[in-house]
N, C-alpha and C positions, 0 to 999 in steps of 0.2 A: 739878398740871401736865398739859398735853395730851401724850400719848404715844402714838406709833406704833410698832409694834414692827418691828424692823429684824433680820431672820433671820441668825443669825449661825453657822448650821450649815452648814459647807462641803460635806459630803456631800449638802445636800439641793438638787439641782440644779432651778431652776424653768425649766419649759418653757412656762409659760403665765402671762397676766396676766389680771386681772379689772377692768374698769372699768364703775361703774354697773350690775353684773350680767351683762354682756356677756364672754364670754371670747374672748381673743386667744392664738392660739399663735405661738411664736417660733421662728423657723428658727435653726439655729446660726449664728453669726457668722464671717465668712470671716477669713482671716489678716490682712488689713489692718486690720480692725475690731478685732481683738484685740491688734494690735501698737500701735495709738492708745491703747486702754485702758492697756495696760501701761506705756506712755511717761508718760501722764499721772498714773498711778498714782505712778511712781516720782517724778517731779518733785515731786508734793504732799508724799508721805510723807517723802521727803529733806529737804525743807525743814523740815516739822513737827517731826522728829526732830532736825535741826541746832539750831534755834532753840527745841526744847521747847515747841512749841505744843500746846496741848490739842485738837488736830484730827486728824482720821484721813480719808485717801482710803480708799472702802471699794468693793471692786470685785465687781459682779455679786450684790448682796443684794437681797433681798424687803423692799419696805416693805409690811407689812399695815396696812391702814387700819380696815377692817372686813370683814365677811363678804362684802360685795358689790363691794369694792374692794382689790386688792392689785397693785402695780407693781413692776418691777425695772429701776431705772436702769444705764445701762451703767457708771456712776460716779458716787458722790456724795460730797460733802465734808461731813463730820459735825464740828462744832465745839463742845465743851461749854460755853466761855464764852458764845458767842451765845445757846445754849437757856438757859441760866440767866438771863440777862438778860430774854429772851421768856418765860421760865416755860414751855416747852415743849420737846418732844424731836422734832426732823425735821432732815433734811439743810439746811446752809446753801447749797449750790449742787447740782445733778443736772446729770449730762451724757449726753447721747445721741450715739452714733454712728450715721447714718442707714444704712439698708439698703434695697434694694428691696422687700423684705417688710415693714419697719416704718415707713417714712419718713412715709407719711400718717398712721398712728395716732401716731406722735412729735409731728407737728406740728399735731395737732388734739385728740383725746380725751386724750392724754396730758399735753400740754402744760396742758390746761385743768384737769386733776386735779393737776398741780404747783401751779398758781396757788391752786386752792382750799385746797391745804395750807400756803400762804403761803411756799413756797419761795423765798427771796431772787432766787436768779438762776437760769436754765436755759441751758445751753450746747449748742448743736447743730452737730455735726462732720458735714461732707461731704466725704470724703477724695476723692471722684471730682473735685470741683471746687475741692480743697484750700481749704475756708473753714471757719471758725470762728466761729460767730454767738452773740453773748451777748445773751441776753434779760435785762432787769431787771422785778422785780415793781413795779407800779403801781397801787395799790389791789388789785383783784382779778383783775388780767388782767397779762400781760406785755407789755412794750413793747421794741422793736428798741432795743439799747443801742449795739452796734457789731458790724460784722462784718469779720473779720481774714480777709484774703485772701493766699495764698501761691502764687508760680508759680515755676518755673523759668525761667531766661533765655530758653531755646531753645523755650519754649512761648507767648510772647506772640504776638499776632496781626501779621501783615506789614502789614496797614492801618495807616498812622500814626496817624490820629485814634483809633482801637480801641486800637493798641499803647500809645498815650500814656496812655490813661484806665486800662489794665490795669497799667500801671507805676505810676501815681500810686495806686492801689489796694492793691498788693502791699505786705507788709510782713514782715519778718524775724522779728520778736519783739514780745511784749506782755506787759504785768504785769496780772493780775487786780485788781480794784478793792478786793477784801477783803484781798489779799495782795500789796502793791505791791512788795515785798521780791523777789518770784518774777519771774524772767523764764521765759517761755515761748517756746522758738525754733519757729517754725512748720517752719522747715527740718527741724528735728529730728523733731517730730510727724509730719510728711508724708513722711518719709524713709523707703523700703521695701526698701532694697539688702538688709538681712538676710533678706528673703523669700526670696533664691537659695539659702540654706543650710536653709531648713526642707523 
């Protein structure tokens, strides 16, 4: 069984990643980044616990691949049944929340590494544009599957043709392909009203 070590030591705060021997230092995530991670963690784990699924959403844990490669997704979905079927141990889904300091690496070197690990889906979240994009593994690379866009009514363009396009792309909720019973509300994911209390 191919086995990647998922570090479960919560006291071990990873402040760097290494991809093909190159070290990348990570800045601390901002409050919106953390809030999105927390909301998705709750959505997935509440569902897994309620329906007794052998899956777990894991927050800020390192995947140690070898001495030259270790990465830390913002969130990963690990399912025992999927790994038993494929005779390996790796996340089913990895999720990255883009930030100014990491977006280029997340969309290039890290995306390539996740594909090499045969992780089925890669989700990229850009909270500035309120977009959640899902990439699915196709052979040895990711292909765009769907891009879900949410926007508040008063943020649409005043230009009629642009507004019509924005409104047609905007959605309120979607269900992940691996977990069709889950409904993820983008309005909930991208609601940052609670930040005023932090």
